[in-house]
C-alpha positions as CSV (number, residue, x, y, z in Angstrom):
1,M,-31.5,75.0,-100.6
2,D,-33.0,76.0,-104.1
3,A,-31.1,75.2,-107.5
4,V,-29.7,78.6,-108.4
5,V,-28.3,80.1,-112.0
6,R,-25.8,82.5,-113.1
7,V,-27.0,85.4,-114.4
8,W,-26.0,88.5,-115.5
9,A,-27.6,91.8,-113.9
10,L,-28.0,94.0,-117.3
11,P,-26.6,96.3,-118.4
12,D,-23.4,94.9,-116.5
13,V,-22.2,91.9,-118.6
14,D,-18.9,91.2,-116.8
15,T,-19.5,90.4,-113.3
16,Q,-21.7,87.1,-112.9
17,H,-24.4,86.8,-110.1
18,D,-26.2,84.0,-108.7
19,A,-30.2,83.8,-108.7
20,I,-33.2,81.9,-108.6
21,P,-34.0,80.6,-112.2
22,P,-37.4,82.1,-113.5
23,A,-40.9,80.3,-113.7
24,D,-40.6,80.1,-117.6
25,D,-37.5,78.1,-118.2
26,T,-37.6,79.2,-121.8
27,A,-37.3,83.0,-120.9
28,K,-33.8,84.5,-121.9
29,E,-34.1,87.7,-119.7
30,W,-36.4,88.4,-116.9
31,E,-37.3,90.8,-114.1
32,G,-35.6,89.4,-110.7
33,S,-33.2,89.3,-108.1
34,T,-29.8,88.2,-107.5
35,A,-28.5,86.4,-104.3
36,C,-26.8,89.8,-103.3
37,G,-30.0,92.0,-103.7
38,I,-29.8,93.6,-107.1
39,V,-33.2,93.8,-108.6
40,G,-33.7,94.6,-112.2
41,M,-33.4,92.4,-115.7
42,L,-31.3,89.4,-115.6
43,R,-30.1,87.4,-118.3
44,W,-28.7,83.6,-118.2
45,V,-25.1,83.1,-118.4
46,H,-24.6,80.2,-120.5
47,G,-22.7,77.0,-119.5
48,E,-19.6,77.8,-122.0
49,T,-19.4,81.5,-120.7
50,V,-19.7,80.7,-116.9
51,D,-16.4,82.1,-115.1
52,R,-16.1,81.8,-111.2
53,A,-13.5,84.1,-111.5
54,K,-16.1,86.9,-112.6
55,T,-18.4,85.9,-109.9
56,C,-19.8,88.7,-107.7
57,A,-18.0,88.5,-104.1
58,A,-21.3,89.4,-102.6
59,C,-23.0,86.5,-104.3
60,V,-20.4,84.1,-102.7
61,G,-20.9,85.4,-99.3
62,A,-24.7,85.0,-99.6
63,V,-24.9,81.6,-101.8
64,G,-21.5,80.3,-100.8
65,T,-18.5,79.1,-103.2
66,A,-20.4,76.1,-104.8
67,P,-24.1,76.6,-104.8
68,P,-26.0,73.4,-106.7
69,L,-26.3,75.2,-110.4
70,E,-29.2,74.0,-112.4
71,G,-28.2,71.3,-114.6
72,D,-25.8,70.0,-112.2
73,D,-27.6,67.1,-111.3
74,L,-25.3,64.3,-111.2
75,G,-28.2,61.5,-111.2
76,P,-27.3,58.2,-109.0
77,V,-24.0,57.7,-107.9
């Protein structure tokens, strides 16, 4: 499974969604779609504001409860 990122589907900045990251890793906002099928402008949810309690229930159903988020690579164990 590809890494996913936590995003807001604008203009809603209350519910957090899972999405495939943009090709340009410097983009703050991009046109894309969430795991639950919302299409539109997406914005990164920065690490310090990620809140699993605000996760979209439909994204959890589509991706699962613990997707491999980009940047979560623990390296050799």
